[in-house]
N, C-alpha and C positions, 0 to 999 in steps of 0.2 A: 719542411714537410707540408704538404697540402692536404686539407681536409675536404672531402667531397660530400656535399650535402645533397641528399636526394629527397624530392618532394613528390608524392603521388600526383599524377596528372590531374586528377579531379580537384585536388587542393590548389594546385597551380592555376587551374582554370578559374576557380572562385576568387583567388587573390588578384588576378589580372583584370577583373571587371568583365565578366562573361556577357553582360548586356550590350557592350559596345560592338557594333557590327563592322569595325574596320581594323586593319593592321596598321598601327601608328608608326612603324619603322623603329629604328634604334637610337638615333642621335639627332640633336637639333641641327637645323640648317640656318643659313643667313637669309634675310630678306633682300629685296632688290636694292636697298641702300647699304648692304653689307652688315647691318646690325643683326645680331643673333635673334632667332625666333624662339618661342617656347614650343617644344615638341617638334614634330615634323609632319609633312603631308603624308597621308596614308599610302602605303605601297599597293594595297588592294582594297577594293570595296565591292561587296556582293552586288551583282547586277550591272556593274560598270566595267568597261575595258579601257586601259590606258589609250590615250589618243593624243593628237597634236593639233593645237590651235593657238599659236602665239598671240594673236590679236585678242582672243577671249581671255587668255591668261593675263594679259596686260590690263584688262578691265577689272579683274578681281584682285590681283596681287599688287598691293600699294605700299608706299614707303611708310616708315614709322610715323605715328601720329595722324595718319590719314584714314584709318579704318580698313575694312576689307580683309584680305588674307595676307599673311606674312610669307609663309612658304606654301606652295600649292602645286597641284597637277591637274591636267585636263583629262577628263574621262568621257567616253561615249556610252550612253545608256544602251544596254543590250536587252534588257527586259524592264517592265515597269518597276520603279523603285519608289516607295513611299517616303515623302519628305514632310517636314513639319515647319510651319512658319508662324511666329508670333508677330502680330501686326497691330496697327492703330485703327480702331473701328470708325474714327471720325474722318479718316482719309480712305474713301471707298476703293480707289485704285491700288492701295497698298496691300490689299489682301493677297494678291498674287504677285508680289514684288520679286526681287532678285535674290534675296538672302534667305537660306533655308538651313535646316538641320536634319541629320540622319536619324536622330532620336527625339522622342517627344520631350517638350520642355518640362522642367521640374524646378522646384524651389520657389523663391519669391521673385517678383519683378526686379528687385534690386540685384539679386544674385544672378539672374539671367542676364540683365543689362551689363553687369560687370564681366561675366564669363564670356560674352560675345561682343563686348565693347560697342554698345549701342547708346549713342547720346540721347538724352531725354527729348531734345528738340526734334529728333528723327522719328520717334514713335512713342506712343503711350503704352505700348505692349499690353493691350487689354483683351485681345482675342487670339485664338490659335486655330489654325486650319491645317488639315493634312490632305495632301494631294499626291498623285502619281506623276512622276516626270516621265515623259513619253520616250519610247525607244527611238534611237537615232539622234536624240538631242545630245549636244556636247555641254558638259558642265565643268565647273572648277571646284575642286575639293581641297581644302587646306586649313591651316591653323589661323587663329584669330590675331589680326594685327592690332597694334595699339592705336588709340585715337585721342586727339585733343578736341574737345567739344567747343572750344572758343569762348567759354564763359568761366574758364579756370578749372573746369572739370576735365579730368583725364582718366582714361582706362588703359591699363598695361596690356601687353601681348599675353595671350593665353594659349594653351595647347588644345582648347576646344575646337572641334572640327566644324567648319561651316561649308555649305554648298552654295555656290553662285550659279543660279539658273538665269540665262539671259532673257528673262521676262521684262516687259515694259508695260505696266498697267495703263500708263497715260496714253500710250500708242496702241494699246490693244494687242500686244505681242505676248503670247503665252505658250509655254512648252510643258505645261502641266495640265492634268485633267483628272477625272474621277475623284473630285474633291469631296470630302465630307463637309457637312454644314459647319460654319465657324462656331466655336464655343467660347464662352467667357473664360478668360484666363487671368490670373491663376485661380 
């Protein structure tokens, strides 16, 4: 005998994290090295349309221990989408780097670093900026890959969603604009 449990839609909405703007799909996928990822790349993201760009996907989707995304998809920006980036204020070109989030950062520097697998040598994580990614830009959206920082510190894969924007601050290549002034974080 099966028991059917019904939950009002409003309660289900609250229990599933109503602040998250993406559909995370239903089951884990494997990374490029065949090792299971935590979570899966979203099937839909507001303001973004599925697209195809294998070269861009290869830039963002890396093997276990290398950082980047584990499982990911390419999207084309259809309308301006606000993204958030925590960066190192001592490295000026890092303000508009490649790795962003769909949601504002929260928690401590340590919890953020762990959730998004960011080695301390890569960033002090002391400032946050929000910008709009420009329509027509292709981005990669996916789960966080594990990373070995080289000093014995390692961060595991997580289901946290990252957005790779092909910015290159050192070369002056930017696909974001309408940025708010950076703020001290946390």
